[in-house]
C-alpha positions in Angstrom: 88.8 117.0 112.6 92.3 116.0 111.5 94.2 114.4 114.3 97.9 113.5 114.0 99.0 110.3 115.7 102.6 109.7 116.4 103.9 106.1 116.4 103.4 105.8 120.2 99.7 106.6 119.8 99.3 104.2 116.9 100.8 101.4 119.1 98.2 102.1 121.8 95.5 101.3 119.3 96.9 97.8 118.9 98.5 97.1 122.3 97.0 97.7 125.7 99.3 100.0 127.7 99.3 103.2 129.7 97.2 105.7 127.8 95.3 103.2 125.6 91.9 103.8 127.3 92.2 107.6 127.1 93.1 107.4 123.4 90.3 104.9 122.7 87.8 107.1 124.4 88.9 110.1 122.4 88.8 108.2 119.1 85.3 106.9 119.9 84.1 110.4 120.9 85.2 112.0 117.7 85.0 109.0 115.3 82.3 110.3 112.9 84.3 113.4 111.9 87.9 112.2 112.6 90.7 112.0 110.0 93.7 110.1 111.5 97.0 111.2 110.1 100.3 109.5 110.5 103.7 110.0 108.9 105.2 107.7 106.3 107.8 106.7 109.0 105.1 105.3 111.3 104.8 101.8 109.7 108.6 101.3 110.1 108.7 102.6 113.7 105.5 100.6 114.5 107.1 97.3 113.3 110.4 98.1 115.0 108.7 98.8 118.3 106.7 95.5 118.3 109.7 93.5 117.2 111.6 94.9 120.1 108.8 93.8 122.4 109.2 90.3 120.9 113.0 90.3 121.3 112.7 91.3 124.9 110.1 88.7 125.7 107.4 91.3 126.4 105.3 90.1 123.5 104.8 86.8 121.8 106.1 86.8 118.2 102.9 85.1 116.9 100.9 87.9 118.5 103.2 90.5 117.0 102.6 89.1 113.5 98.9 89.1 114.1 99.1 92.8 115.1 101.1 93.5 111.9 98.3 91.8 109.9 95.7 94.0 111.5 97.8 97.1 111.0 98.3 96.3 107.4 94.6 95.8 106.9 93.9 99.2 108.6 96.6 101.3 106.9 94.2 102.6 104.3 92.1 104.2 107.1 95.0 106.6 107.9 95.9 109.8 106.0 99.7 109.4 105.5 101.9 112.4 105.2 105.3 112.2 103.6 108.3 113.5 105.6 110.0 115.7 102.9 112.9 117.2 104.9 115.6 115.4 106.7 116.6 116.9 110.0 120.1 116.7 111.4 120.2 116.7 115.2 123.4 117.7 116.9 123.8 117.2 120.7 126.4 119.1 122.6 126.6 119.9 126.3 124.1 122.6 127.2 123.2 123.0 123.5 120.7 121.5 121.0 120.9 122.3 117.3 118.6 121.4 114.5 119.6 121.8 110.9 117.0 121.2 108.2 118.0 119.8 104.8 115.6 120.6 102.0 
């Protein structure tokens, strides 16, 4: 089973927060046949999220660096897909447009 994890889900693997227990139970249940897929943006967003936690005092910087070390060691366990198209989002009152650039 191929399961795509967005950055918020990956963070739950390394940081106890709302939803961590549900995700952990799911991952344990399907572990033998599970392929975890992330985007190539996930490592950047992952680091950015944890550094924000350190900046706001919600996490200790030493702990954040330890989490980065574990994530870097685990990265080969993920199937990483490359985002090939850039999307342009345009927000206007009562309107939402997406334009894809190939």
